[in-house]
N, CA, C and O of each residue as an XYZ file, in Angstrom:
648
protein
N       5.103     11.494     23.346
C       4.267     10.506     22.654
C       2.862     11.135     22.239
O       2.379     12.127     22.785
N       2.369     10.536     21.366
C       0.978     10.968     20.875
C      -0.051     10.334     21.798
O       0.234      9.477     22.633
N      -1.356     10.854     21.570
C      -2.382     10.353     22.417
C      -2.766      8.945     21.977
O      -3.340      8.195     22.767
N      -2.461      8.562     20.719
C      -2.701      7.200     20.199
C      -1.839      6.177     20.507
O      -2.137      5.007     20.266
N      -0.622      6.552     21.103
C       0.398      5.653     21.252
C       0.219      4.818     22.531
O      -0.684      5.091     23.323
N       1.066      3.812     22.735
C       0.871      2.944     23.866
C       1.196      3.704     25.246
O       2.060      4.577     25.324
N       0.527      3.336     26.161
C       0.821      3.884     27.575
C       1.320      2.719     28.503
O       0.915      1.560     28.405
N       2.193      3.135     29.363
C       2.738      2.170     30.364
C       2.143      2.552     31.687
O       2.169      3.696     32.141
N       1.568      1.438     32.309
C       0.980      1.744     33.666
C       1.491      0.476     34.435
O       1.280     -0.672     34.042
N       2.143      0.783     35.505
C       2.634     -0.294     36.486
C       1.567     -0.714     37.419
O       1.127      0.070     38.260
N       1.167     -1.839     37.307
C       0.013     -2.370     38.194
C       0.446     -3.447     39.095
O      -0.347     -3.868     39.938
N       1.611     -3.923     38.998
C       2.023     -5.024     39.920
C       2.550     -4.506     41.288
O       3.266     -3.510     41.387
N       2.174     -5.198     42.238
C       2.810     -5.083     43.575
C       2.400     -3.625     44.096
O       1.913     -2.748     43.383
N       2.637     -3.535     45.252
C       2.346     -2.305     45.958
C       3.475     -2.242     47.103
O       4.075     -3.233     47.518
N       3.655     -1.028     47.513
C       4.634     -0.876     48.653
C       4.108     -1.159     49.947
O       3.321     -0.373     50.474
N       4.472     -2.215     50.507
C       3.907     -2.606     51.863
C       4.207     -1.582     52.932
O       5.315     -1.051     53.011
N       3.240     -1.316     53.730
C       3.457     -0.491     54.946
C       4.314     -1.183     55.850
O       4.008     -2.290     56.293
N       5.430     -0.560     56.166
C       6.325     -1.235     57.160
C       6.033     -0.859     58.484
O       5.952      0.330     58.793
N       5.865     -1.783     59.302
C       5.538     -1.606     60.701
C       6.853     -1.322     61.421
O       7.795     -2.074     61.173
N       7.003     -0.428     62.193
C       8.200     -0.024     62.912
C       8.175     -0.532     64.292
O       7.767      0.238     65.161
N       8.566     -1.758     64.633
C       8.579     -2.324     65.886
C       9.392     -1.604     66.837
O      10.365     -1.000     66.386
N       9.156     -1.566     68.090
C      10.024     -0.879     69.076
C      11.185     -1.661     69.238
O      11.097     -2.827     69.624
N      12.391     -1.065     68.948
C      13.628     -1.667     69.183
C      14.005     -2.128     70.588
O      13.780     -1.397     71.552
N      14.570     -3.320     70.722
C      14.896     -3.877     71.988
C      16.271     -3.254     72.409
O      17.010     -2.726     71.578
N      16.563     -3.337     73.677
C      17.829     -2.760     74.130
C      19.062     -3.320     73.467
O      20.017     -2.573     73.255
N      19.096     -4.621     73.121
C      20.220     -5.198     72.485
C      20.350     -4.806     71.149
O      21.453     -4.568     70.658
N      19.102     -4.705     70.409
C      19.121     -4.324     69.060
C      19.561     -2.874     68.876
O      20.175     -2.495     67.878
N      19.203     -2.061     69.926
C      19.622     -0.686     69.905
C      21.124     -0.633     70.126
O      21.724      0.300     69.593
N      21.766     -1.465     70.803
C      23.164     -1.526     70.997
C      23.805     -1.936     69.587
O      24.850     -1.411     69.202
N      23.174     -2.827     68.898
C      23.708     -3.343     67.697
C      23.698     -2.326     66.621
O      24.548     -2.277     65.732
N      22.693     -1.514     66.743
C      22.507     -0.493     65.728
C      23.303      0.794     65.936
O      23.520      1.535     64.977
N      23.702      1.052     67.045
C      24.448      2.233     67.246
C      25.662      2.080     68.169
O      25.749      1.135     68.953
N      26.468      2.902     68.071
C      27.739      2.844     68.871
C      27.750      4.015     69.957
O      26.813      4.808     70.045
N      28.723      4.059     70.666
C      28.832      5.139     71.677
C      28.718      6.481     71.203
O      28.172      7.348     71.886
N      29.255      6.729     69.952
C      29.259      8.036     69.359
C      28.051      8.358     68.435
O      28.018      9.386     67.758
N      27.138      7.498     68.440
C      25.850      7.821     67.713
C      25.819      7.306     66.317
O      24.940      7.660     65.532
N      26.821      6.426     65.980
C      27.068      5.909     64.559
C      26.355      4.519     64.620
O      26.350      3.869     65.666
N      25.703      4.042     63.385
C      25.143      2.789     63.350
C      26.247      1.624     63.553
O      27.396      1.700     63.118
N      25.771      0.644     64.208
C      26.764     -0.528     64.356
C      26.758     -1.424     63.143
O      25.906     -1.295     62.265
N      27.674     -2.298     63.098
C      27.912     -3.233     61.870
C      26.509     -3.990     61.572
O      26.108     -4.051     60.409
N      25.873     -4.484     62.484
C      24.538     -5.150     62.193
C      23.481     -4.311     61.456
O      22.802     -4.749     60.527
N      23.403     -3.069     61.953
C      22.529     -2.109     61.308
C      22.998     -1.814     59.879
O      22.187     -1.732     58.957
N      24.326     -1.653     59.707
C      24.856     -1.352     58.335
C      24.487     -2.578     57.454
O      23.926     -2.393     56.374
N      24.754     -3.680     57.841
C      24.456     -4.945     57.081
C      23.061     -5.037     56.680
O      22.700     -5.235     55.520
N      22.235     -4.875     57.753
C      20.773     -4.977     57.633
C      20.343     -3.892     56.619
O      19.594     -4.205     55.693
N      20.780     -2.664     56.759
C      20.513     -1.648     55.828
C      20.914     -1.939     54.378
O      20.146     -1.656     53.458
N      22.106     -2.498     54.166
C      22.519     -3.038     52.787
C      21.652     -4.125     52.260
O      21.333     -4.148     51.071
N      21.247     -5.059     53.142
C      20.420     -6.110     52.687
C      19.050     -5.594     52.163
O      18.521     -5.981     51.121
N      18.566     -4.705     52.989
C      17.246     -4.057     52.632
C      17.370     -3.325     51.319
O      16.505     -3.465     50.455
N      18.443     -2.532     51.141
C      18.711     -1.812     49.915
C      18.904     -2.677     48.752
O      18.387     -2.404     47.669
N      19.704     -3.819     48.959
C      19.808     -4.759     47.780
C      18.575     -5.434     47.368
O      18.282     -5.633     46.189
N      17.844     -5.790     48.395
C      16.465     -6.410     48.298
C      15.519     -5.370     47.414
O      14.835     -5.721     46.453
N      15.601     -4.247     47.845
C      14.659     -3.177     47.277
C      15.126     -2.982     45.735
O      14.318     -2.919     44.808
N      16.460     -2.899     45.587
C      17.089     -2.780     44.149
C      16.594     -3.992     43.359
O      16.148     -3.810     42.226
N      16.644     -5.207     43.884
C      16.202     -6.439     43.201
C      14.737     -6.322     42.777
O      14.382     -6.542     41.619
N      13.940     -5.985     43.708
C      12.527     -5.743     43.397
C      12.274     -4.775     42.377
O      11.459     -4.998     41.482
N      13.023     -3.551     42.470
C      12.841     -2.486     41.507
C      13.171     -3.115     40.112
O      12.433     -2.929     39.145
N      14.289     -3.851     40.053
C      14.743     -4.417     38.778
C      13.651     -5.312     38.160
O      13.317     -5.242     36.978
N      13.094     -6.208     39.116
C      11.983     -7.048     38.725
C      10.825     -6.346     38.181
O      10.174     -6.773     37.227
N      10.543     -5.104     38.898
C       9.502     -4.297     38.490
C       9.607     -3.774     37.061
O       8.702     -3.797     36.227
N      11.038     -3.227     36.872
C      11.272     -2.804     35.553
C      11.097     -3.944     34.442
O      10.580     -3.693     33.354
N      11.529     -5.113     34.766
C      11.385     -6.224     33.772
C       9.966     -6.362     33.498
O       9.588     -6.411     32.328
N       9.052     -6.437     34.570
C       7.712     -6.615     34.309
C       6.983     -5.515     33.539
O       6.117     -5.770     32.702
N       7.363     -4.315     33.852
C       6.794     -3.110     33.197
C       7.211     -3.076     31.691
O       6.397     -2.794     30.811
N       8.502     -3.373     31.442
C       9.031     -3.541     30.062
C       8.338     -4.507     29.322
O       7.925     -4.275     28.186
N       8.170     -5.685     29.956
C       7.435     -6.726     29.299
C       6.016     -6.415     28.920
O       5.575     -6.744     27.819
N       5.260     -5.754     29.862
C       3.902     -5.391     29.573
C       3.912     -4.340     28.479
O       3.132     -4.422     27.530
N       4.791     -3.350     28.604
C       4.846     -2.265     27.475
C       5.320     -2.919     26.177
O       4.805     -2.631     25.097
N       6.323     -3.817     26.305
C       6.676     -4.501     25.015
C       5.433     -5.214     24.377
O       5.216     -5.159     23.167
N       4.676     -5.849     25.212
C       3.539     -6.566     24.582
C       2.527     -5.522     24.055
O       1.960     -5.742     22.984
N       2.295     -4.489     24.700
C       1.413     -3.405     24.210
C       1.934     -2.809     22.898
O       1.177     -2.551     21.963
N       3.199     -2.609     22.866
C       3.835     -2.040     21.557
C       3.787     -3.119     20.459
O       3.543     -2.811     19.293
N       4.019     -4.364     20.838
C       3.935     -5.439     19.762
C       2.535     -5.567     19.243
O       2.320     -5.636     18.032
N       1.588     -5.600     20.130
C       0.135     -5.615     19.693
C      -0.232     -4.378     18.729
O      -0.857     -4.537     17.680
N       0.201     -3.182     19.175
C       0.023     -2.048     18.305
C       0.668     -2.208     16.876
O       0.108     -1.835     15.844
N       1.873     -2.789     16.930
C       2.495     -2.870     15.665
C       1.870     -3.947     14.764
O       1.826     -3.785     13.544
N       1.391     -5.039     15.361
C       0.706     -6.011     14.632
C      -0.498     -5.423     13.894
O      -0.689     -5.570     12.687
N      -1.344     -4.700     14.782
C      -2.483     -4.038     14.190
C      -2.163     -3.091     13.038
O      -2.830     -3.056     12.004
N      -1.133     -2.351     13.276
C      -0.686     -1.414     12.104
C      -0.327     -2.083     10.934
O      -0.602     -1.656      9.812
N       0.338     -3.219     11.181
C       0.775     -4.061      9.953
C      -0.340     -4.607      9.239
O      -0.345     -4.618      8.008
N      -1.337     -5.085      9.960
C      -2.615     -5.560      9.294
C      -3.264     -4.540      8.493
O      -3.615     -4.790      7.340
N      -3.465     -3.290      9.083
C      -4.130     -2.185      8.311
C      -3.277     -1.823      7.091
O      -3.833     -1.529      6.032
N      -1.946     -1.837      7.208
C      -1.186     -1.484      6.037
C      -1.198     -2.580      5.002
O      -1.113     -2.294      3.807
N      -1.295     -3.741      5.393
C      -1.409     -4.826      4.299
C      -2.758     -4.678      3.669
O      -2.830     -4.725      2.441
N      -3.783     -4.511      4.359
C      -5.172     -4.287      3.747
C      -5.115     -3.126      2.802
O      -5.625     -3.232      1.687
N      -4.549     -2.074      3.168
C      -4.523     -0.893      2.295
C      -3.626     -1.163      1.014
O      -3.983     -0.715     -0.076
N      -2.554     -1.840      1.143
C      -1.774     -2.168      0.026
C      -2.460     -3.217     -0.870
O      -2.319     -3.179     -2.092
N      -3.192     -4.138     -0.262
C      -3.907     -5.048     -1.151
C      -4.942     -4.311     -1.998
O      -5.125     -4.598     -3.181
N      -5.614     -3.350     -1.354
C      -6.624     -2.561     -2.143
C      -6.004     -1.789     -3.139
O      -6.476     -1.747     -4.275
N      -4.954     -1.150     -2.809
C      -4.140     -0.329     -3.834
C      -3.819     -1.141     -5.061
O      -4.062     -0.748     -6.202
N      -3.212     -2.390     -4.742
C      -2.768     -3.186     -5.815
C      -3.911     -3.754     -6.705
O      -3.781     -3.907     -7.919
N      -5.057     -4.059     -6.000
C      -6.242     -4.552     -6.756
C      -6.838     -3.475     -7.567
O      -7.318     -3.757     -8.665
N      -6.850     -2.217     -7.105
C      -7.330     -1.021     -7.791
C      -6.443     -0.855     -9.095
O      -6.950     -0.691    -10.205
N      -5.143     -0.910     -8.880
C      -4.140     -0.764    -10.005
C      -4.445     -1.879    -11.093
O      -4.487     -1.615    -12.295
N      -4.643     -3.075    -10.600
C      -4.848     -4.150    -11.518
C      -6.185     -4.002    -12.252
O      -6.263     -4.367    -13.425
N      -7.234     -3.485    -11.612
C      -8.499     -3.189    -12.374
C      -8.238     -2.206    -13.367
O      -8.615     -2.433    -14.517
N      -7.578     -1.021    -13.060
C      -7.331     -0.003    -14.020
C      -6.470     -0.585    -15.254
O      -6.664     -0.183    -16.401
N      -5.553     -1.514    -14.949
C      -4.775     -2.047    -16.172
C      -5.601     -2.971    -16.923
O      -5.525     -2.968    -18.151
N      -6.409     -3.789    -16.295
C      -7.334     -4.678    -16.992
C      -8.405     -3.811    -17.909
O      -8.735     -4.169    -19.040
N      -8.871     -2.689    -17.298
C      -9.783     -1.999    -17.994
C      -9.117     -1.317    -19.264
O      -9.676     -1.276    -20.360
N      -7.873     -0.793    -19.002
C      -7.170     -0.145    -20.155
C      -6.866     -1.169    -21.251
O      -6.894     -0.783    -22.420
N      -6.582     -2.423    -20.971
C      -6.267     -3.416    -22.042
C      -7.508     -3.948    -22.667
O      -7.516     -4.352    -23.830
N      -8.592     -3.949    -21.872
C      -9.817     -4.461    -22.538
C     -10.537     -3.474    -23.421
O     -11.449     -3.812    -24.175
N     -10.104     -2.273    -23.301
C     -10.944     -1.177    -23.991
C     -10.295     -0.941    -25.426
O      -9.884      0.177    -25.736
N     -10.216     -2.030    -26.293
C      -9.631     -1.908    -27.585
C     -10.868     -1.301    -28.491
O     -10.621     -0.572    -29.452
N     -12.125     -1.628    -28.146
C     -13.235     -1.086    -29.013
C     -13.294      0.517    -28.952
O     -13.553      1.132    -29.986
N     -13.072      1.150    -27.836
C     -13.099      2.657    -27.848
C     -11.927      3.198    -28.732
O     -12.058      4.260    -29.340
N     -10.791      2.463    -28.798
C      -9.654      2.952    -29.551
C      -9.969      2.728    -31.056
O      -9.627      3.535    -31.921
N     -10.631      1.600    -31.306
C     -11.029      1.412    -32.725
C     -12.042      2.523    -33.205
O     -11.938      3.098    -34.289
N     -13.044      2.762    -32.268
C     -13.987      3.846    -32.539
C     -13.461      5.145    -32.792
O     -13.907      5.897    -33.659
N     -12.415      5.432    -31.957
C     -11.556      6.709    -32.054
C     -10.919      6.718    -33.493
O     -10.961      7.734    -34.187
N     -10.370      5.634    -33.884
C      -9.530      5.491    -35.133
C     -10.692      5.761    -36.306
O     -10.502      6.584    -37.201
N     -11.698      5.113    -36.216
C     -12.749      5.272    -37.293
C     -13.297      6.686    -37.391
O     -13.585      7.226    -38.459
N     -13.417      7.233    -36.210
C     -13.926      8.690    -36.101
C     -12.813      9.529    -36.797
O     -13.139     10.345    -37.660
N     -11.630      9.369    -36.480
C     -10.617     10.192    -37.134
C     -10.487      9.980    -38.654
O     -10.248     10.929    -39.401
N     -10.651      8.706    -39.105
C     -10.665      8.458    -40.560
C     -11.839      8.990    -41.167
O     -11.724      9.457    -42.300
N     -12.918      8.998    -40.618
C     -14.252      9.617    -41.192
C     -14.040     11.118    -41.335
O     -14.390     11.719    -42.351
N     -13.422     11.745    -40.228
C     -13.225     13.202    -40.366
C     -12.189     13.533    -41.382
O     -12.361     14.562    -42.036
N     -11.125     12.793    -41.606
C     -10.175     12.981    -42.712
C     -10.808     12.953    -43.935
O     -10.624     13.861    -44.746
N     -11.627     11.897    -44.195
C     -12.356     11.680    -45.332
C     -13.222     12.873    -45.864
O     -13.254     13.312    -47.014
N     -13.921     13.298    -44.754
C     -14.756     14.425    -44.969
C     -14.091     15.705    -45.401
O     -14.585     16.452    -46.245
N     -12.925     15.930    -44.772
C     -12.087     17.090    -45.103
C     -11.543     16.908    -46.614
O     -11.626     17.814    -47.443
N     -11.025     15.745    -46.862
C     -10.557     15.634    -48.293
C     -11.670     15.698    -49.170
O     -11.448     16.260    -50.243
N     -12.906     15.224    -48.959
C     -13.966     15.418    -49.870
C     -14.400     16.804    -50.033
O     -14.912     17.145    -51.100
N     -14.243     17.624    -49.085
C     -14.627     19.049    -49.071
C     -13.485     19.768    -50.049
O     -13.803     20.694    -50.795
N     -12.229     19.292    -49.977
C     -11.180     19.884    -50.766
C     -11.297     19.478    -52.104
O     -10.782     20.135    -53.009
N     -11.983     18.367    -52.319
C     -12.123     17.807    -53.787
C     -11.287     16.626    -54.087
O     -11.128     16.230    -55.241
N     -10.722     16.029    -52.995
C      -9.996     14.828    -53.281
C     -10.905     13.719    -53.124
O     -11.671     13.683    -52.161
N     -10.875     12.716    -54.095
C     -11.930     11.608    -54.069
C     -11.381     10.681    -52.976
O     -10.193     10.651    -52.653
N     -12.442      9.858    -52.384
C     -12.227      8.998    -51.304
C     -11.768      7.710    -51.908
O     -11.745      7.543    -53.127
N     -11.410      6.816    -51.056
C     -11.024      5.455    -51.612
C     -12.072      4.747    -52.267
O     -11.894      4.128    -53.316
N     -13.298      4.835    -51.593
C     -14.635      4.253    -52.197
C     -14.824      4.830    -53.506
O     -15.129      4.067    -54.422
N     -14.676      6.177    -53.752
C     -14.875      6.872    -54.960
C     -13.945      6.378    -55.980
O     -14.350      6.117    -57.113
N     -12.712      6.235    -55.635
C     -11.700      5.665    -56.641
C     -12.047      4.306    -57.046
O     -11.989      4.008    -58.239
N     -12.435      3.379    -56.086
C     -12.712      2.098    -56.489
C     -14.044      1.980    -57.365
O     -14.153      1.117    -58.236
N     -14.960      2.823    -57.102
C     -16.200      2.964    -57.953
C     -15.742      3.316    -59.373
O     -16.171      2.710    -60.356
N     -14.874      4.295    -59.443
C     -14.369      4.893    -60.677
C     -13.607      3.755    -61.450
O     -13.793      3.580    -62.654
N     -12.796      3.036    -60.751
C     -11.963      1.887    -61.326
C     -12.947      0.848    -61.919
O     -12.707      0.309    -62.999
N     -13.931      0.605    -61.277
C     -14.968     -0.485    -61.648
C     -15.780      0.056    -62.954
O     -16.139     -0.711    -63.848
N     -15.999      1.279    -62.968
C     -16.693      1.916    -64.065
C     -15.727      1.894    -65.321
O     -16.162      1.535    -66.415
N     -14.467      2.267    -65.156
C     -13.591      2.175    -66.185
C     -13.298      0.869    -66.747
O     -13.146      0.688    -67.955
N     -13.220     -0.044    -65.864
C     -13.118     -1.536    -66.376
C     -14.271     -1.999    -67.075
O     -14.156     -2.788    -68.013
N     -15.381     -1.566    -66.686
C     -16.611     -1.972    -67.373
C     -16.761     -1.196    -68.750
O     -17.271     -1.718    -69.741
N     -16.290      0.043    -68.717
C     -16.299      0.768    -70.071
C     -15.306      0.133    -70.995
O     -15.531      0.005    -72.199
N     -14.077     -0.308    -70.342
C     -13.077     -0.887    -71.199
C     -13.539     -2.200    -71.723
O     -13.142     -2.537    -72.838
N     -14.299     -2.950    -71.077
C     -14.782     -4.243    -71.518
C     -15.826     -3.960    -72.644
O     -15.866     -4.697    -73.629
N     -16.592     -2.996    -72.518
C     -17.674     -2.563    -73.605
C     -17.001     -2.147    -74.898
O     -17.436     -2.464    -76.005
N     -15.820     -1.355    -74.676
C     -15.060     -0.924    -75.785
C     -14.494     -1.984    -76.618
O     -14.436     -1.940    -77.847
N     -14.021     -3.078    -75.769
C     -13.347     -4.168    -76.581
C     -14.434     -4.950    -77.213
O     -14.245     -5.397    -78.344
N     -15.552     -5.160    -76.599
C     -16.709     -5.846    -77.285
C     -17.062     -5.098    -78.500
O     -17.241     -5.728    -79.542
N     -17.186     -3.761    -78.475
C     -17.490     -2.954    -79.671
C     -16.479     -3.091    -80.651
O     -16.830     -3.218    -81.824
N     -15.233     -3.086    -80.343
C     -14.054     -3.144    -81.371
C     -14.162     -4.495    -81.954
O     -14.028     -4.578    -83.175
N     -14.396     -5.625    -81.235
C     -14.564     -7.016    -81.822
C     -15.688     -6.993    -82.832
O     -15.523     -7.517    -83.933
N     -16.812     -6.412    -82.504
C     -17.924     -6.574    -83.375
C     -17.629     -5.620    -84.585
O     -18.178     -5.890    -85.653
N     -16.820     -4.542    -84.507
C     -16.500     -3.752    -85.722
C     -15.527     -4.506    -86.565
O     -15.583     -4.387    -87.789
N     -14.621     -5.287    -85.986
C     -13.730     -6.106    -86.711
C     -14.480     -7.205    -87.475
O     -14.180     -7.515    -88.628
N     -15.393     -7.735    -86.831
C     -16.170     -8.722    -87.408
C     -17.004     -8.223    -88.497
O     -17.156     -8.910    -89.507
N     -17.549     -7.094    -88.371
C     -18.460     -6.534    -89.502
C     -17.521     -6.070    -90.590
O     -18.007     -6.057    -91.720
N     -16.290     -5.695    -90.459
C     -15.444     -5.317    -91.439
C     -14.870     -6.659    -92.200
O     -14.474     -6.580    -93.362
N     -14.855     -7.705    -91.581
C     -14.384     -8.863    -92.225
C     -15.366     -9.476    -93.114
O     -14.985    -10.360    -93.881
N     -16.761     -9.056    -93.095
C     -17.611     -9.610    -93.932
C     -17.739     -8.692    -95.268
O     -18.000     -7.490    -95.209
N     -17.559     -9.286    -96.283
C     -17.690     -8.516    -97.621
C     -18.896     -8.072    -98.019
O     -19.008     -7.459    -99.081
């Protein structure tokens, strides 16, 4: 496990110091036989003590797992909170970039105008008239045409007088 991970410390209970009372003569007989083997009472007593110790060990495991589980759960909750904060910030930053990109229509128009100006300058250098030049020329031709028509009418009127 890493240094940042949860740790398990068993703090419940302690092993009691067992006092060893002096056995009485009758209990000594119940515990051993003539051949030095333990008697049935001693075997049962030993089994009961072992079962009781196993039960307590099991309860200790349950308590330790419960404590460790709580520690792990708390650590996961905190990790989830920090992940959620980071994801919210990432989504907000992405939303800001999208809004900024969609709101920046003026720079796009400015770039288009700049390109158009550059193209017009190049065409002018090559000798191609601009749209404004052509419009001005059209207006002048229209004005000249109107003057010619007026002059032609005045000539016709002058010719019609004897």
